[in-house]
Structure formats: C-alpha cells, structure tokens
C-alpha positions as CSV (number, residue, x, y, z in Angstrom):
1,M,38.6,118.2,20.9
2,S,35.9,121.3,21.1
3,D,32.5,120.8,22.5
4,T,29.3,120.7,20.1
5,V,26.9,123.5,21.0
6,L,23.3,123.0,20.6
7,D,21.0,126.2,21.0
8,V,17.5,125.2,21.9
9,K,16.5,128.7,23.4
10,G,12.9,129.4,22.8
11,L,11.9,125.8,22.5
12,R,9.7,124.1,25.1
13,C,9.6,120.5,26.6
14,P,10.4,117.9,25.4
15,L,12.0,119.4,22.4
16,P,15.2,120.5,24.1
17,V,15.9,117.1,25.3
18,L,14.7,115.4,22.1
19,R,17.0,117.4,20.2
20,A,20.1,116.8,22.5
21,N,19.4,113.2,22.5
22,R,19.5,113.4,18.6
23,V,22.8,115.2,18.8
24,L,24.2,112.9,21.4
25,R,23.7,109.9,19.4
26,G,26.0,111.2,16.5
27,L,28.8,112.1,18.9
28,P,31.7,109.6,19.7
29,P,31.7,108.2,23.4
30,G,33.1,110.7,25.9
31,A,32.4,113.9,23.7
32,Q,30.8,116.8,25.3
33,L,27.6,118.6,24.3
34,R,26.8,122.1,25.5
35,V,23.2,122.9,25.5
36,L,21.6,126.4,25.6
37,A,17.9,126.4,26.6
38,T,15.4,128.9,28.0
39,D,12.7,126.5,29.3
40,R,12.8,126.3,33.1
41,A,11.6,122.8,32.8
42,S,14.6,121.8,31.0
43,V,16.7,121.6,34.3
44,A,14.5,118.7,35.7
45,D,14.2,117.2,32.2
46,F,18.1,117.0,31.5
47,Q,18.8,115.8,35.0
48,A,16.1,113.0,34.5
49,F,17.5,112.3,31.0
50,C,21.0,111.8,31.8
51,H,20.0,109.7,34.8
52,E,18.0,107.4,32.5
53,T,20.5,107.3,29.5
54,G,23.8,107.2,31.4
55,H,25.4,110.4,29.9
56,A,27.0,112.6,32.5
57,L,25.4,115.9,33.4
58,V,28.7,117.4,34.2
59,A,27.5,121.0,34.9
60,F,24.5,123.3,34.5
61,S,24.0,126.9,35.2
62,E,21.5,129.7,34.6
63,E,22.5,133.4,33.6
64,A,20.0,136.0,32.4
65,G,17.3,133.2,31.9
66,V,19.5,131.0,29.8
67,F,20.3,127.6,31.2
68,R,23.7,126.1,30.1
69,F,24.2,122.3,30.3
70,L,27.3,120.5,29.8
71,I,26.7,116.8,28.9
72,R,29.2,114.0,28.4
73,R,28.2,111.3,26.0
74,R,28.4,107.9,27.9
75,A,31.6,105.9,27.1
76,T,29.9,102.9,26.0
77,E,26.4,101.8,24.6
78,P,24.2,100.2,27.3
79,E,23.9,96.5,27.3
80,E,20.6,95.2,25.8
81,N,18.5,93.7,28.6
82,P,18.3,89.8,28.1
83,S,14.8,88.5,27.9
84,D,13.9,85.5,29.8
85,E,16.1,83.1,27.7
86,T,18.7,80.8,29.2
87,Q,22.2,80.4,27.7
88,D,20.9,77.5,25.5
89,G,18.1,79.5,24.2
90,P,14.5,80.1,25.0
91,E,12.8,77.8,27.4
92,T,10.1,75.5,25.9
93,P,6.7,75.5,27.8
94,R,5.9,72.2,29.7
C-alpha cells in the first residue's frame, strides 16, 4: 500500500491540519498520510491534532524549510461519549 501525499506548502495555520483531516477521513483505517508543510506552527499543530484525534504521528522532520509528517490513520472510529443516560434510557426528573 502506498502512502497518500498531501502538499500544503505555503498554507498557514489552521489550513494544513484542516486539509489533512479531510484527507484522513477518506482513507481506510491504518493508512498513512505524508504531509509536506512550510508553516513552522504546523509542528505543534500536527502533534496536538494527532493527540486529540487518536491518529499516530509516526514521524516528522524538517529539511530546507519543509516539514514532513507521516500520520497513520487510527484503526477504528472513536466511540461516542454516552450522555447521562442509563442502560434503560434517559433518567426522568423527580
């Protein structure tokens, strides 16, 4: 399986992460996305994005002002957070 490459060089925060998120949603679980960016803020942005979404930031590097990120899409969709409902259904006020 080859990696998908997303070139977001020249784009500023938050666009690199937003574009990567859009591409990742279309990839199968476990697929890898290579991102090329020039925004220095993208380093912290992609670290936070992966931490919050459960995707794995496999590697990142910088060469000649181009930041390269390798992101592996999470294996499963996150479970929805249940609301304050019991197994029998929502509680009724007393």
